[in-house]
C-alpha positions in Angstrom: 12.5 -19.6 -25.8 14.9 -22.1 -24.4 14.1 -25.5 -23.1 14.8 -24.4 -19.6 11.8 -22.0 -19.6 9.0 -23.1 -17.5 5.6 -21.9 -18.9 2.8 -21.0 -16.7 -0.3 -19.6 -18.5 -2.7 -18.0 -16.1 -3.5 -15.5 -18.8 -7.0 -14.3 -19.5 -7.6 -12.3 -22.6 -9.8 -9.4 -21.2 -11.8 -9.1 -24.5 -12.5 -12.7 -25.0 -13.1 -13.7 -21.3 -14.9 -11.6 -18.8 -15.6 -13.4 -15.6 -19.3 -13.4 -15.0 -18.9 -11.9 -11.5 -17.4 -8.7 -12.7 -19.1 -5.9 -14.3 -17.7 -4.8 -17.8 -16.0 -1.3 -18.1 -17.6 1.4 -20.2 -16.3 2.2 -23.7 -14.0 5.1 -22.5 -12.3 3.0 -19.8 -11.7 0.2 -22.2 -10.1 2.5 -24.7 -7.8 3.7 -21.8 -7.1 0.0 -21.0 -6.4 -0.8 -24.7 -3.9 2.1 -24.9 -2.1 0.9 -21.9 -2.0 -2.7 -23.3 -0.4 -1.3 -26.3 2.2 0.5 -24.4 3.1 -2.5 -22.4 3.4 -4.6 -25.6 5.8 -2.1 -26.9 7.8 -2.4 -23.9 7.8 -6.3 -24.2 9.0 -6.1 -27.8 11.8 -3.7 -26.8 12.8 -6.1 -23.9 12.9 -9.1 -26.3 9.5 -10.4 -25.5 9.7 -10.8 -21.9 9.2 -8.6 -18.8 9.7 -9.3 -15.2 6.5 -8.9 -13.3 7.5 -5.9 -11.2 8.0 -4.0 -14.6 4.4 -5.0 -15.8 3.0 -4.1 -12.4 4.6 -0.7 -12.6 3.2 0.0 -15.9 -0.2 -1.3 -15.0 -0.4 1.0 -11.9 1.8 3.9 -12.8 2.1 4.4 -16.6 1.6 8.3 -17.1 -2.1 9.1 -17.8 -2.9 5.3 -18.3 -2.1 3.4 -15.1 -4.4 2.6 -12.4 -3.1 5.3 -10.0 -2.0 7.8 -12.6 -5.1 7.6 -14.8 -8.5 9.2 -13.9 -10.5 6.2 -12.7 -12.2 6.3 -9.4 -10.5 3.9 -7.0 -11.7 4.6 -3.3 -15.2 4.2 -2.1 -17.8 2.3 -0.2 -19.6 0.4 -2.9 -19.1 -1.0 -6.4 -22.1 1.2 -7.7 -20.2 4.5 -7.0 -17.6 3.3 -9.7 -14.8 2.4 -6.9 -12.7 -0.8 -6.3 -12.0 -0.9 -2.7 -12.3 0.9 0.7 -9.6 2.2 2.9 -9.6 2.9 6.7 -10.1 6.7 6.2 -13.0 6.1 3.9 -14.5 3.6 6.3 -14.6 6.2 9.1 -13.6 9.6 10.0 -12.6 8.2 13.5 -9.5 6.8 11.9 -8.0 10.1 11.1 -9.2 11.6 14.3 -7.3 8.9 16.3 -4.2 8.9 14.0 -3.8 12.5 14.8 -3.2 12.0 18.4 0.3 10.1 17.8 1.1 12.6 14.9 0.6 15.5 17.5 2.6 13.6 20.1 5.4 13.0 17.6 5.5 16.7 16.4 5.7 17.9 19.9 8.3 15.1 21.0 10.5 16.1 17.9 10.1 19.9 18.1 8.9 20.0 14.4 6.0 21.6 12.7 5.4 19.7 9.3 3.5 16.7 8.1 3.9 14.8 4.9 1.5 12.2 3.7 2.2 9.8 0.9 -0.8 8.6 -1.5 -3.5 10.5 0.1 -6.3 9.0 -1.8 -9.5 11.1 -1.8 -8.0 13.5 0.8 -10.4 12.1 3.6 -7.3 11.2 5.8 -5.6 14.5 5.2 -8.8 16.5 5.9 -9.5 14.4 9.0 -6.1 14.8 10.3 -5.8 18.4 9.7 -9.0 19.1 11.6 -8.0 16.8 14.5 -4.5 18.3 14.9 -6.2 21.8 14.9 -8.6 20.6 17.6 -5.9 19.1 19.7 -4.0 22.4 19.5 -0.9 20.9 17.7 1.4 23.5 16.5 2.1 22.7 12.8 2.9 25.0 9.8 2.5 22.7 6.7 0.9 19.6 5.4 2.6 18.3 2.2 0.9 15.7 0.0 2.9 13.5 -2.3 0.7 11.8 -5.0 1.4 10.8 -8.6 -2.2 11.3 -9.7 -3.3 14.7 -11.0 -6.9 13.5 -10.8 -6.5 12.6 -7.2 -4.8 15.8 -6.4 -7.8 17.7 -7.5 -10.1 15.3 -5.4 -7.9 16.0 -2.5 -8.0 19.6 -2.8 -11.8 19.7 -3.1 -12.3 17.3 -0.1 -9.9 19.5 2.1 -11.6 22.8 0.9 -15.0 21.2 1.8 -14.1 19.6 5.1 -11.2 21.8 6.5 -11.4 25.1 4.6 -9.7 27.1 7.4 -6.6 24.9 6.9 -6.4 24.5 3.1 -3.7 27.2 3.0 -1.5 25.0 5.0 -1.5 22.4 2.3 0.7 21.9 -0.7 1.3 19.3 -3.3 5.0 18.1 -4.0 6.4 17.0 -7.3 9.7 16.0 -5.8 10.8 15.1 -2.4 13.1 17.4 -0.4 16.5 16.2 0.5 15.8 16.8 4.2 12.5 16.9 6.1 11.8 17.5 9.8 8.4 16.5 10.9 6.0 13.6 10.7 5.6 11.4 7.7 2.4 9.2 7.2 1.6 6.7 4.6 -1.7 4.6 4.7 -1.8 1.7 2.2 1.1 2.8 0.1 3.6 0.1 0.4 1.2 -2.5 -0.8 0.7 -0.8 -4.0 4.4 -0.8 -5.0 5.6 -3.2 -7.7 6.7 -6.7 -6.6 8.9 -9.3 -8.3 7.4 -12.9 -8.5 9.3 -16.0 -7.8 8.0 -19.5 -8.4 9.7 -22.8 -7.2 9.2 -25.7 -9.6 11.3 -28.6 -11.0 13.4 -28.3 -7.9 14.6 -24.9 -8.7 13.8 -21.1 -8.3 12.4 -19.2 -11.5 11.5 -15.6 -11.8 7.9 -15.1 -13.1 7.6 -12.6 -16.0 5.0 -11.7 -18.5 4.8 -12.6 -22.3 2.1 -12.3 -25.0 0.8 -15.6 -25.9 -2.2 -16.2 -28.3 -2.7 -12.5 -28.3 -3.0 -12.1 -24.5 -0.6 -11.5 -21.6 0.4 -14.5 -19.9 3.0 -15.7 -17.2 6.3 -17.1 -18.3 8.9 -18.4 -15.7 12.6 -18.3 -16.2 15.5 -19.8 -14.2 16.9 -17.3 -11.6 20.8 -17.1 -12.3 21.7 -13.7 -10.4 23.6 -14.5 -7.2 21.9 -11.8 -5.2 18.5 -13.2 -6.2 19.6 -16.7 -5.4 20.9 -15.6 -2.0 17.7 -13.9 -1.0 15.7 -17.1 -2.3 18.0 -19.3 -0.1 16.7 -17.1 2.9 13.2 -17.7 1.8 13.9 -21.4 1.5 15.1 -21.6 5.0 11.8 -19.8 6.2 9.6 -22.2 4.1 11.6 -25.2 5.6 12.0 -26.6 2.0 8.3 -27.0 1.5 9.0 -28.3 -2.1 7.6 -27.2 -5.4 4.5 -25.4 -6.5 5.3 -22.5 -4.2 5.0 -18.8 -5.5 5.9 -15.7 -3.6 6.9 -12.0 -3.9 9.8 -9.9 -3.0 9.7 -6.3 -2.4 12.7 -4.3 -3.7 10.5 -1.3 -4.6 9.1 -1.1 -0.9 12.4 -1.4 0.5 13.8 1.4 -1.7 10.9 3.6 -0.8 11.4 3.0 2.9 15.3 3.7 2.5 14.6 6.9 0.7 12.1 8.5 3.2 14.1 7.3 6.2 17.2 9.0 4.6 15.1 12.2 3.9 14.0 12.3 7.6 16.4 14.5 9.6 14.1 14.7 12.7 10.8 13.4 13.5 9.0 10.2 12.8 7.5 8.0 10.1 4.4 6.0 10.4 3.4 3.4 7.7 0.1 1.6 7.9 -0.6 -1.5 5.7 -1.5 -5.1 5.6 1.0 -7.9 5.8 3.3 -10.1 8.0 6.9 -10.4 9.3 9.3 -12.4 7.3 8.7 -15.8 9.1 4.9 -15.5 8.5 5.2 -14.1 5.0 7.3 -17.0 3.6 5.8 -19.9 5.7 5.5 -22.9 3.7 1.7 -22.9 3.9 1.6 -19.6 2.1 2.3 -21.4 -1.1 0.6 -19.1 -3.6 1.8 -15.8 -2.5 -0.3 -12.8 -1.7 -0.7 -11.1 -5.1 -4.4 -9.9 -5.3 -6.4 -7.7 -7.8 -9.4 -5.6 -6.8 -12.0 -4.4 -9.3 -15.4 -3.0 -8.2 -14.9 -4.4 -4.8 -14.3 -7.8 -5.8 -11.0 -9.5 -5.1 -9.4 -11.9 -7.8 -6.2 -13.2 -8.9 -5.6 -12.3 -12.5 -3.3 -9.3 -13.1 -4.1 -9.3 -16.8 -7.7 -8.3 -16.6 -8.5 -4.8 -17.8 -4.9 -3.5 -17.3 -5.0 0.1 -15.9 -8.5 -0.3 -14.6 -8.0 -2.7 -11.6 -5.7 -2.5 -8.4 -2.9 -4.9 -8.3 -1.5 -5.4 -4.9 0.6 -7.6 -2.6 0.8 -7.8 1.2 3.9 -6.2 2.8 6.7 -8.0 4.2 7.6 -5.9 7.2 10.8 -7.5 8.4 12.3 -6.1 5.0 10.8 -2.8 5.6 12.1 -2.6 9.0 15.6 -3.6 7.8 15.6 -1.0 5.2 14.7 1.7 7.5 17.2 0.8 10.3 20.2 0.5 7.5 19.8 4.3 7.0 20.5 4.9 10.7 16.9 5.5 11.7 15.4 4.1 14.9 12.7 1.6 14.7 10.2 3.3 16.8 7.5 0.5 16.9 5.7 -2.3 15.2 2.2 -3.5 16.1 -1.1 -4.4 14.9 -3.7 -1.6 13.8 -6.0 -2.6 16.4 -3.5 -2.2 19.2 -2.2 1.0 17.7 -5.5 2.6 17.7 -6.5 1.4 21.0 -3.3 2.8 22.4 -3.9 6.0 20.7 -7.3 6.5 22.2 -9.8 5.4 19.6 -12.5 4.5 22.2 -12.1 7.9 23.7 -12.6 9.4 20.2 -15.8 7.2 19.8 -16.8 8.3 23.3 -17.1 12.0 22.1 -20.2 10.9 20.2 -23.3 10.8 22.3 -24.5 7.2 22.5 -28.1 8.5 22.7 -27.6 9.9 19.3 -28.1 6.5 17.6 -28.1 7.7 14.0 -24.4 8.9 14.6 -23.3 6.5 17.3 -24.2 3.1 15.9 -22.6 3.7 12.4 -19.4 5.0 14.1 -19.3 2.1 16.5 -19.7 -0.5 13.7 -16.9 1.3 11.8 -14.4 1.1 14.8 -15.4 -2.6 15.1 -14.2 -3.2 11.6 -11.0 -1.2 12.3 -10.3 -3.2 15.4 -11.7 -6.7 14.7 -9.3 -9.5 14.1 -11.6 -10.8 11.5 -11.7 -7.4 9.6 -8.7 -5.0 9.5 -7.4 -5.0 13.3 -5.0 -7.9 13.0 -4.1 -8.1 9.3 -3.2 -4.4 9.2 0.0 -3.4 10.9 1.6 -0.3 11.6 5.5 0.3 11.6 7.3 3.3 12.6 10.6 4.9 12.4 12.2 7.9 14.0 15.1 10.2 14.4 15.7 12.5 17.5 12.9 11.2 19.5 13.9 10.2 23.2 11.1 7.9 23.7 8.4 5.8 22.0 4.8 7.0 21.3 1.7 6.2 23.3 0.6 4.2 20.5 3.3 1.7 20.8 3.2 1.8 24.5 1.8 -1.9 24.9 1.5 -4.6 22.4 4.7 -3.7 20.4 5.9 -6.6 18.3 9.2 -5.4 17.0 10.8 -8.4 18.5 9.0 -10.5 15.8 10.3 -8.8 12.9 
């Protein structure tokens, strides 16, 4: 290790130090985590003892059969006692899917296409809800394709759809590879935030890339000077945004999410793409006051900042930098259809009309539904932090969901 290397040890040995606030995994889960740790250590050895953080994050989330999303652990749910780690909008309320189906139906009609593709379908609740809502709206669609790396989640999705939308299950198929060309509507809810990010730290008057090493038997952070010209050019742009705020600044870059956006926008021959996630435009993301970045982990509905705790058993995520996502899509020749908050998108799409279909006198149904909609719309909950960005090809106009409150000019 050279004298230039800056050491930062936020490591936590998962066997030696378990935070009091987090429940311990069971023996089988720990065995899975141990197997993943061994695989990551083998990669570290092969790489000379240092891995960039995005490679570690990719292994922790997607290593075949062992990663968080590719393994068999339960992920989505409402409470820690059901074994889940976090809740998404489709899990929170069926009204999310019912409302989202409206702009999907509008995009299908406007583009003259009859196919839907969903990335990262979770438990299948969004797919089931959208399928039923599209059918109720009279939308003409022939297929609903799901792209998901997890075999365990594919089975849960099939079971969920079979139970909630049995008459429409025949239209659903699971893809192992993307088609070169797709005509229809693509949706991805909380997909971009789960893609590996690179970490960079500004210290000692210079930028360093943050990687992973093994120290004292545990994974730990290790910062190395940035030398690649492309990286330095990107970091100079970040410097301009954070207004040279000085040292002790950590942030992320999103090469994987940009590459994914370019891929699906290139694949889209006609139709629309709607991506829903939490994050900010470039000028907010890299603001000098956001000095510790956005990397976060989720385990049993508790958020914490240690990505080395129980590898493979916890989610590792970062907020989305939407300006880069917009640039990646437009670079392919796709049109930027719109960018707005989740609250404005749902209100424009008619979420209050969907809620109004429930009789307020039926308090057992109406009150929980109204409370869930409040969480979807509230600035203090999901309404402002979550954004919707959309791309299109072959659409002559925007969608009703972007008819007011569009923020594309802020990107």
